BAZAVO-677273 format. One record per residue (C-alpha): y negated, x, z negated; residue number from 1. Coordinates in nm, 3 decimals. Layout:
{{Y, X, Z}, NUM} ...
% end
This chain:
{{1.663, -0.912, -2.066}, 1} {{1.367, -0.975, -1.814}, 2} {{1.120, -0.770, -1.647}, 3} {{0.757, -0.864, -1.732}, 4} {{0.464, -0.741, -1.585}, 5} {{0.145, -0.574, -1.787}, 6} {{-0.146, -0.662, -1.578}, 7} {{-0.402, -0.409, -1.617}, 8} {{-0.711, -0.459, -1.858}, 9} {{-1.029, -0.625, -1.638}, 10} {{-1.286, -0.436, -1.575}, 11} {{-1.657, -0.524, -1.508}, 12} {{-1.762, -0.520, -1.171}, 13} {{-2.008, -0.264, -1.074}, 14} {{-2.229, -0.134, -0.834}, 15} {{-2.206, 0.196, -0.926}, 16} {{-2.028, 0.439, -0.667}, 17} {{-1.698, 0.614, -0.743}, 18} {{-1.651, 0.910, -0.852}, 19} {{-1.321, 0.901, -1.042}, 20} {{-0.960, 0.819, -0.914}, 21} {{-0.567, 0.758, -1.066}, 22} {{-0.609, 1.067, -1.234}, 23} {{-0.941, 1.210, -1.285}, 24} {{-1.218, 1.358, -0.958}, 25} {{-1.115, 1.538, -0.705}, 26} {{-1.218, 1.685, -0.336}, 27} {{-1.290, 2.017, -0.166}, 28} {{-1.457, 2.260, -0.412}, 29} {{-1.832, 2.313, -0.261}, 30} {{-1.820, 1.984, -0.112}, 31} {{-1.946, 1.704, -0.296}, 32} {{-1.866, 1.582, -0.595}, 33} {{-1.726, 1.914, -0.640}, 34} {{-2.021, 2.160, -0.549}, 35} {{-2.175, 2.329, -0.845}, 36} {{-2.463, 2.122, -0.917}, 37} {{-2.277, 1.780, -0.936}, 38} {{-2.002, 1.929, -1.132}, 39} {{-2.262, 2.036, -1.404}, 40} {{-2.421, 1.718, -1.376}, 41} {{-2.071, 1.521, -1.400}, 42} {{-1.962, 1.729, -1.674}, 43} {{-2.303, 1.708, -1.864}, 44} {{-2.275, 1.293, -1.781}, 45} {{-1.908, 1.259, -1.901}, 46} {{-1.884, 1.516, -2.201}, 47} {{-2.159, 1.294, -2.335}, 48} {{-1.984, 0.989, -2.324}, 49} {{-1.672, 1.116, -2.461}, 50} {{-1.813, 1.366, -2.730}, 51} {{-2.110, 1.064, -2.864}, 52} {{-1.901, 1.007, -3.164}, 53} {{-1.868, 1.387, -3.232}, 54} {{-2.213, 1.482, -3.273}, 55} {{-2.130, 1.783, -3.476}, 56} {{-1.806, 1.993, -3.537}, 57} {{-1.634, 1.972, -3.903}, 58} {{-1.815, 2.338, -3.976}, 59} {{-2.199, 2.239, -3.879}, 60} {{-2.177, 2.377, -3.531}, 61} {{-2.172, 2.221, -3.225}, 62} {{-1.864, 2.056, -3.088}, 63} {{-1.629, 2.228, -2.859}, 64} {{-1.441, 2.149, -2.527}, 65} {{-1.139, 2.338, -2.435}, 66} {{-1.106, 2.446, -2.042}, 67} {{-0.760, 2.474, -1.883}, 68} {{-0.690, 2.557, -1.513}, 69} {{-0.403, 2.580, -1.278}, 70} {{-0.478, 2.923, -1.094}, 71} {{-0.640, 2.808, -0.764}, 72} {{-0.887, 3.092, -0.639}, 73} {{-1.155, 2.819, -0.690}, 74} {{-1.081, 2.742, -1.028}, 75} {{-1.346, 3.029, -1.218}, 76} {{-1.647, 2.887, -1.000}, 77} {{-1.581, 2.561, -1.118}, 78} {{-1.543, 2.648, -1.508}, 79} {{-1.881, 2.843, -1.467}, 80} {{-2.008, 2.500, -1.354}, 81} {{-1.839, 2.294, -1.608}, 82} {{-1.958, 2.554, -1.870}, 83} {{-2.334, 2.435, -1.741}, 84} {{-2.272, 2.064, -1.805}, 85} {{-2.152, 2.159, -2.140}, 86} {{-2.421, 2.346, -2.250}, 87} {{-2.646, 2.055, -2.110}, 88} {{-2.477, 1.840, -2.343}, 89} {{-2.511, 2.059, -2.608}, 90} {{-2.113, 2.143, -2.630}, 91} {{-1.961, 2.494, -2.678}, 92} {{-1.730, 2.603, -2.375}, 93} {{-1.405, 2.748, -2.496}, 94} {{-1.172, 2.875, -2.204}, 95} {{-0.819, 2.868, -2.262}, 96} {{-0.709, 3.023, -1.953}, 97} {{-0.420, 2.907, -1.683}, 98} {{-0.229, 2.657, -1.873}, 99} {{-0.088, 2.337, -1.797}, 100} {{-0.300, 2.000, -1.777}, 101} {{-0.078, 1.844, -2.044}, 102} {{-0.151, 2.113, -2.285}, 103} {{-0.485, 1.939, -2.349}, 104} {{-0.357, 1.636, -2.517}, 105} {{-0.180, 1.849, -2.779}, 106} {{-0.426, 2.135, -2.825}, 107} {{-0.725, 1.934, -2.818}, 108} {{-0.663, 1.732, -3.100}, 109} {{-0.473, 2.042, -3.279}, 110} {{-0.810, 2.272, -3.224}, 111} {{-1.029, 2.032, -3.352}, 112} {{-1.182, 1.985, -3.037}, 113} {{-1.425, 1.683, -2.920}, 114} {{-1.306, 1.656, -2.549}, 115} {{-1.068, 1.872, -2.316}, 116} {{-1.120, 1.961, -1.915}, 117} {{-0.875, 2.054, -1.687}, 118} {{-0.940, 2.205, -1.354}, 119} {{-0.680, 2.086, -1.109}, 120} {{-0.556, 1.902, -0.836}, 121} {{-0.200, 1.877, -0.951}, 122} {{0.051, 1.883, -0.653}, 123} {{-0.250, 1.877, -0.402}, 124} {{-0.261, 2.195, -0.135}, 125} {{-0.459, 2.469, -0.266}, 126} {{-0.831, 2.374, -0.058}, 127} {{-0.789, 2.100, -0.327}, 128} {{-0.960, 2.101, -0.696}, 129} {{-1.060, 1.870, -0.946}, 130} {{-1.125, 1.756, -1.291}, 131} {{-0.917, 1.618, -1.539}, 132} {{-1.064, 1.506, -1.880}, 133} {{-0.936, 1.443, -2.271}, 134} {{-1.070, 1.301, -2.533}, 135} {{-1.050, 1.405, -2.918}, 136} {{-0.753, 1.207, -2.970}, 137} {{-0.554, 1.370, -2.637}, 138} {{-0.572, 1.063, -2.442}, 139} {{-0.660, 1.055, -2.076}, 140} {{-1.057, 0.939, -2.066}, 141} {{-1.014, 0.548, -2.029}, 142} {{-1.119, 0.376, -1.735}, 143} {{-1.450, 0.247, -1.951}, 144} {{-1.570, 0.525, -2.040}, 145} {{-1.552, 0.666, -1.656}, 146} {{-1.760, 0.369, -1.521}, 147} {{-2.020, 0.491, -1.810}, 148} {{-2.003, 0.860, -1.716}, 149} {{-2.088, 0.739, -1.321}, 150} {{-2.333, 0.534, -1.430}, 151} {{-2.532, 0.835, -1.621}, 152} {{-2.458, 1.057, -1.338}, 153} {{-2.589, 0.827, -1.068}, 154} {{-2.860, 0.684, -1.303}, 155} {{-2.916, 0.952, -1.561}, 156} {{-3.146, 0.879, -1.899}, 157} {{-3.282, 1.187, -1.874}, 158} {{-3.299, 1.460, -1.639}, 159} {{-3.037, 1.723, -1.623}, 160} {{-3.210, 2.079, -1.732}, 161} {{-3.074, 2.378, -1.628}, 162} {{-2.984, 2.668, -1.877}, 163} {{-3.259, 2.953, -1.825}, 164} {{-2.962, 3.220, -1.899}, 165} {{-2.564, 3.167, -1.802}, 166} {{-2.411, 2.966, -2.087}, 167} {{-2.179, 3.186, -2.280}, 168} {{-1.809, 3.053, -2.226}, 169} {{-1.586, 3.204, -2.476}, 170} {{-1.253, 3.284, -2.438}, 171} {{-0.931, 3.236, -2.656}, 172} {{-0.550, 3.321, -2.587}, 173} {{-0.424, 3.065, -2.890}, 174} {{-0.384, 2.796, -2.658}, 175} {{-0.101, 2.937, -2.503}, 176} {{0.124, 3.061, -2.825}, 177} {{0.001, 2.676, -2.971}, 178} {{0.140, 2.490, -2.674}, 179} {{0.413, 2.729, -2.643}, 180} {{0.542, 2.670, -3.025}, 181} {{0.461, 2.311, -2.990}, 182} {{0.731, 2.283, -2.669}, 183} {{0.968, 2.516, -2.866}, 184} {{0.997, 2.233, -3.190}, 185} {{1.015, 1.948, -2.961}, 186} {{1.362, 2.099, -2.867}, 187} {{1.665, 1.971, -3.133}, 188} {{1.675, 2.245, -3.384}, 189} {{2.061, 2.242, -3.384}, 190} {{2.098, 2.256, -2.989}, 191} {{2.019, 2.561, -2.746}, 192} {{2.052, 2.640, -2.371}, 193} {{2.267, 2.941, -2.427}, 194} {{2.539, 2.983, -2.116}, 195} {{2.371, 2.791, -1.926}, 196} {{2.173, 2.895, -1.578}, 197} {{1.887, 2.689, -1.463}, 198} {{1.683, 2.713, -1.147}, 199} {{1.294, 2.650, -1.241}, 200} {{1.051, 2.616, -0.956}, 201} {{0.683, 2.674, -1.121}, 202} {{0.530, 2.570, -0.787}, 203} {{0.327, 2.869, -0.816}, 204} {{0.114, 2.724, -1.057}, 205} {{0.016, 2.668, -1.424}, 206} {{0.362, 2.694, -1.556}, 207} {{0.476, 2.999, -1.340}, 208} {{0.392, 3.232, -1.659}, 209} {{0.514, 3.002, -1.945}, 210} {{0.823, 2.792, -1.792}, 211} {{1.077, 3.057, -1.731}, 212} {{1.002, 3.216, -2.087}, 213} {{1.010, 2.892, -2.223}, 214} {{1.376, 2.821, -2.117}, 215} {{1.492, 3.173, -2.174}, 216} {{1.352, 3.166, -2.571}, 217} {{1.652, 2.887, -2.595}, 218} {{1.912, 3.120, -2.447}, 219} {{1.933, 2.990, -2.054}, 220} {{1.969, 3.215, -1.780}, 221} {{1.659, 3.144, -1.527}, 222} {{1.654, 3.191, -1.188}, 223} {{1.256, 3.151, -1.129}, 224} {{1.139, 3.045, -0.815}, 225} {{0.748, 3.034, -0.662}, 226} {{0.628, 3.183, -1.009}, 227} {{0.354, 3.402, -0.861}, 228} {{0.055, 3.227, -0.795}, 229} {{-0.227, 3.394, -0.612}, 230} {{-0.491, 3.133, -0.592}, 231} {{-0.369, 3.038, -0.234}, 232} {{-0.011, 2.937, -0.253}, 233} {{-0.020, 2.653, -0.527}, 234} {{0.232, 2.360, -0.407}, 235} {{0.275, 2.580, -0.073}, 236} {{0.634, 2.481, 0.051}, 237} {{0.744, 2.436, -0.291}, 238} {{0.738, 2.247, -0.678}, 239} {{0.795, 1.886, -0.720}, 240} {{0.626, 1.830, -0.371}, 241} {{0.892, 2.036, -0.186}, 242} {{1.174, 2.036, -0.361}, 243} {{1.436, 2.118, -0.143}, 244} {{1.432, 2.508, -0.192}, 245} {{1.514, 2.405, -0.547}, 246} {{1.811, 2.177, -0.493}, 247} {{1.977, 2.394, -0.265}, 248} {{1.933, 2.726, -0.521}, 249} {{2.059, 2.499, -0.770}, 250} {{2.402, 2.398, -0.588}, 251} {{2.416, 2.751, -0.406}, 252} {{2.384, 2.970, -0.766}, 253} {{2.645, 2.705, -0.926}, 254} {{2.337, 2.643, -1.187}, 255} {{2.368, 2.354, -1.434}, 256} {{2.028, 2.202, -1.337}, 257} {{1.725, 2.296, -1.111}, 258} {{1.376, 2.210, -1.244}, 259} {{1.078, 2.151, -0.989}, 260} {{0.739, 2.137, -1.170}, 261} {{0.418, 2.059, -0.948}, 262} {{0.071, 2.252, -0.995}, 263} {{-0.030, 2.171, -1.347}, 264} {{0.305, 2.064, -1.469}, 265} {{0.225, 1.730, -1.562}, 266} {{0.542, 1.627, -1.380}, 267} {{0.913, 1.755, -1.291}, 268} {{1.202, 1.701, -1.061}, 269} {{1.552, 1.782, -1.134}, 270} {{1.892, 1.869, -0.937}, 271} {{2.185, 1.846, -1.122}, 272} {{2.468, 2.109, -1.048}, 273} {{2.588, 1.903, -0.739}, 274} {{2.260, 1.928, -0.580}, 275} {{2.209, 1.587, -0.627}, 276} {{1.779, 1.538, -0.657}, 277} {{1.691, 1.304, -0.958}, 278} {{1.355, 1.167, -0.945}, 279} {{1.123, 1.013, -1.208}, 280} {{1.321, 0.683, -1.189}, 281} {{1.653, 0.880, -1.241}, 282} {{1.453, 1.071, -1.536}, 283} {{1.355, 0.795, -1.716}, 284} {{1.691, 0.596, -1.678}, 285} {{1.883, 0.887, -1.827}, 286} {{1.603, 0.911, -2.121}, 287} {{1.635, 0.504, -2.167}, 288} {{1.964, 0.530, -2.259}, 289} {{1.984, 0.839, -2.432}, 290} {{1.717, 0.673, -2.676}, 291} {{1.850, 0.290, -2.647}, 292} {{2.203, 0.518, -2.803}, 293} {{2.028, 0.679, -3.054}, 294} {{1.831, 0.382, -3.132}, 295} {{1.499, 0.555, -3.095}, 296} {{1.406, 0.356, -2.807}, 297} {{1.135, 0.098, -2.965}, 298} {{1.161, -0.284, -2.883}, 299} {{1.426, -0.241, -2.646}, 300} {{1.139, -0.134, -2.363}, 301} {{1.023, 0.111, -2.117}, 302} {{0.683, 0.122, -1.905}, 303} {{0.717, 0.147, -1.573}, 304} {{0.492, 0.112, -1.254}, 305} {{0.467, -0.080, -0.929}, 306} {{0.616, 0.199, -0.800}, 307} {{0.934, 0.235, -0.935}, 308} {{1.258, 0.156, -0.721}, 309} {{1.366, -0.235, -0.812}, 310} {{1.717, -0.100, -0.871}, 311} {{1.589, 0.103, -1.116}, 312} {{1.435, -0.206, -1.278}, 313} {{1.842, -0.388, -1.236}, 314} {{1.976, -0.074, -1.378}, 315} {{1.803, -0.084, -1.678}, 316} {{1.807, -0.492, -1.704}, 317} {{2.197, -0.406, -1.703}, 318} {{2.170, -0.185, -1.989}, 319} {{1.988, -0.470, -2.220}, 320} {{1.631, -0.249, -2.125}, 321} {{1.339, -0.453, -2.057}, 322} {{1.065, -0.333, -1.867}, 323} {{0.663, -0.345, -1.855}, 324} {{0.517, -0.300, -1.535}, 325} {{0.155, -0.126, -1.512}, 326} {{-0.029, 0.015, -1.197}, 327} {{0.013, 0.382, -1.069}, 328} {{-0.118, 0.643, -1.294}, 329} {{0.014, 0.791, -1.580}, 330} {{-0.284, 0.705, -1.785}, 331} {{-0.195, 0.288, -1.748}, 332} {{0.175, 0.417, -1.879}, 333} {{0.007, 0.559, -2.169}, 334} {{-0.215, 0.274, -2.230}, 335} {{0.090, 0.013, -2.247}, 336} {{0.318, 0.272, -2.442}, 337} {{0.024, 0.266, -2.724}, 338} {{-0.056, -0.153, -2.687}, 339} {{0.299, -0.256, -2.717}, 340} {{0.417, 0.029, -2.959}, 341} {{0.700, 0.118, -2.699}, 342} {{0.864, 0.452, -2.707}, 343} {{0.911, 0.602, -2.350}, 344} {{0.747, 0.517, -2.001}, 345} {{0.702, 0.704, -1.670}, 346} {{0.667, 0.703, -1.269}, 347} {{0.887, 0.797, -0.974}, 348} {{0.700, 1.072, -0.943}, 349} {{0.826, 1.236, -1.265}, 350} {{0.541, 1.198, -1.478}, 351} {{0.741, 1.076, -1.785}, 352} {{0.577, 1.012, -2.161}, 353} {{0.787, 1.053, -2.459}, 354} {{0.532, 0.859, -2.691}, 355} {{0.614, 1.009, -3.016}, 356} {{0.581, 1.380, -2.878}, 357} {{0.271, 1.349, -2.631}, 358} {{0.017, 1.082, -2.510}, 359} {{0.021, 1.174, -2.118}, 360} {{0.277, 1.311, -1.871}, 361} {{0.441, 1.683, -1.947}, 362} {{0.662, 1.784, -1.705}, 363} {{0.792, 2.069, -1.957}, 364} {{0.845, 1.821, -2.248}, 365} {{1.019, 1.618, -2.019}, 366} {{1.295, 1.864, -1.912}, 367} {{1.335, 1.990, -2.265}, 368} {{1.434, 1.629, -2.359}, 369} {{1.649, 1.597, -2.091}, 370} {{1.815, 1.897, -2.114}, 371} {{1.850, 1.851, -2.492}, 372} {{2.009, 1.488, -2.413}, 373} {{2.245, 1.618, -2.128}, 374} {{2.367, 1.906, -2.405}, 375} {{2.447, 1.704, -2.648}, 376} {{2.674, 1.531, -2.433}, 377} {{2.863, 1.831, -2.340}, 378} {{2.951, 1.741, -1.986}, 379} {{2.791, 1.869, -1.609}, 380} {{2.483, 1.640, -1.538}, 381} {{2.628, 1.533, -1.199}, 382} {{2.871, 1.315, -1.455}, 383} {{2.545, 1.165, -1.652}, 384} {{2.361, 1.077, -1.322}, 385} {{2.255, 0.716, -1.428}, 386} {{2.462, 0.444, -1.208}, 387} {{2.284, 0.309, -0.964}, 388} {{2.234, 0.330, -0.575}, 389} {{1.813, 0.314, -0.492}, 390} {{1.715, 0.025, -0.281}, 391} {{1.604, 0.162, 0.067}, 392} {{1.235, 0.286, 0.036}, 393} {{0.983, 0.422, 0.243}, 394} {{0.637, 0.551, 0.149}, 395} {{0.377, 0.576, 0.414}, 396} {{0.022, 0.790, 0.388}, 397} {{-0.214, 0.629, 0.596}, 398} {{-0.560, 0.792, 0.670}, 399} {{-0.849, 0.609, 0.497}, 400} {{-1.143, 0.769, 0.488}, 401} {{-1.365, 0.462, 0.386}, 402} {{-1.144, 0.268, 0.192}, 403} {{-1.298, -0.112, 0.255}, 404} {{-1.128, -0.376, 0.001}, 405} {{-0.811, -0.431, 0.116}, 406} {{-0.822, -0.805, 0.023}, 407} {{-1.134, -0.795, 0.300}, 408} {{-0.887, -0.695, 0.603}, 409} {{-0.781, -1.061, 0.729}, 410} {{-0.552, -0.897, 0.994}, 411} {{-0.414, -0.677, 0.776}, 412} {{-0.351, -0.946, 0.480}, 413} {{-0.196, -1.167, 0.764}, 414} {{0.066, -0.894, 0.857}, 415} {{0.145, -0.857, 0.527}, 416} {{0.173, -1.199, 0.437}, 417} {{0.410, -1.212, 0.726}, 418} {{0.612, -0.910, 0.612}, 419} {{0.645, -1.012, 0.235}, 420} {{0.782, -1.376, 0.334}, 421} {{1.027, -1.217, 0.576}, 422} {{1.148, -0.954, 0.308}, 423} {{1.101, -1.211, 0.024}, 424} {{1.415, -1.216, -0.214}, 425} {{1.557, -0.878, -0.049}, 426} {{1.255, -0.623, -0.083}, 427} {{0.897, -0.593, -0.159}, 428} {{0.560, -0.414, -0.073}, 429} {{0.295, -0.240, -0.257}, 430} {{0.010, -0.175, -0.067}, 431} {{-0.290, 0.061, -0.289}, 432} {{-0.545, 0.357, -0.232}, 433} {{-0.461, 0.659, -0.355}, 434} {{-0.666, 0.767, -0.611}, 435} {{-0.691, 1.157, -0.543}, 436} {{-0.678, 1.144, -0.152}, 437} {{-0.832, 0.933, 0.118}, 438} {{-0.512, 0.751, 0.212}, 439} {{-0.366, 0.427, 0.207}, 440} {{-0.025, 0.447, 0.062}, 441} {{0.238, 0.150, 0.175}, 442} {{0.547, 0.128, -0.010}, 443} {{0.814, -0.090, 0.142}, 444} {{1.156, -0.182, -0.033}, 445} {{1.437, -0.369, 0.158}, 446} {{1.788, -0.411, 0.289}, 447} {{1.780, -0.118, 0.523}, 448} {{1.596, 0.227, 0.599}, 449} {{1.547, 0.126, 0.932}, 450} {{1.367, -0.192, 0.873}, 451} {{1.158, -0.031, 0.574}, 452} {{1.024, 0.204, 0.799}, 453} {{0.929, -0.064, 1.081}, 454} {{0.748, -0.274, 0.841}, 455} {{0.544, 0.034, 0.697}, 456} {{0.465, 0.148, 1.073}, 457} {{0.377, -0.204, 1.164}, 458} {{0.119, -0.278, 0.841}, 459} {{-0.024, 0.072, 0.943}, 460} {{-0.089, 0.030, 1.272}, 461} {{-0.261, -0.332, 1.180}, 462} {{-0.471, -0.117, 0.886}, 463} {{-0.566, 0.157, 1.155}, 464} {{-0.682, -0.097, 1.418}, 465} {{-0.860, -0.288, 1.178}, 466} {{-1.055, -0.035, 1.047}, 467} {{-1.084, 0.185, 1.339}, 468} {{-0.957, 0.491, 1.156}, 469} {{-0.773, 0.771, 1.366}, 470} {{-0.431, 0.883, 1.345}, 471} {{-0.177, 1.097, 1.494}, 472} {{0.106, 0.827, 1.588}, 473} {{0.372, 1.037, 1.519}, 474} {{0.313, 1.071, 1.163}, 475} {{0.346, 0.691, 1.157}, 476} 
% end
């Protein structure tokens, strides 16, 4: 089977500044674009774009927006600003409380809402927060809609009018029950988790109240870690960004598996009983093989991103599974699954999409499917780990406050071309700006760990020199 690359959909050039990154809008609350005034205006513009085709609800009332958050201290204030923007757009706000971001992919269509807004900065530290938008069908907001929303924000067609009184934001507890029931229903009825010990790291985030009880309801003995959010400790030394504690606890407690979620639970990493970490690539390989054996892997293909390890591509090829490659971001994975009529895709970070169940990455759903596949095999997870060795890879984060177009940097492009030529046939380089942080991400794969680190450091130094960014050299 061959590897194929699916190019991103072309976008029209625009002089409009960007608000949206790889996955929604992120920043520091109180600073643009997450000051209260800007949030209200952004939400008014974005909600208007998303809900334009659904001006009224089915019962004759105004359309509804569902709001969830991940428990950061700044969440309630952002929710209040969101309600102002929704009121300006003529949309009723319903607060579902602290719930994983991917719950909206299920709940927005299930509850007949026009759109959903998640208040979360995912895996970022607690000082950050962000906004993620979902359409009525449960999809992440398309890029074309983001462009229209940005244009409306910067060049409004009508002035923003502040409500005379604080908008009323309704609250509902039904979201937790509906989402939990959905997750429970995704686990095969003839299987359970009785007799299995699981270590579950909730990253002090949105999964803290849900994940331990969910796995216990299936019969598992759960050792819960980082499940006491206080508004400031999300992702702090825990979760999918820092899985070390989970890995050690899995091995020391002789657990069947360990699971580490990120702040909004749209991604997960796993440790097997031998204490070996499975990133999203290993989870994808495991799921692809399981679906292929069950004749559920449509067209014999999976969707991967440019950050997936080259060894994964070779491993899937050896199983007779072709790959469709897309840019980073689970939205791109989702769009490719839809266009190609496929059933599985994912990213090394732990975003996996099981298309027949969800339209976006869902860490809890991924964990349940992985455990179900493993349970049906009837042996320890360590014996089921996909049999490939990742190509040495390093990812270097380089400060990039201004983010000039990479193609405009002559010295950086020349250095990049030299290094790519030297690695031809034995490695590759992916250079891209983070869509969520002021960083240039340099991913280098090659024949040795020392060499890929040296290549990344060299390219990072050229970039910093050419852009006059400042950084602690020890961090490179």
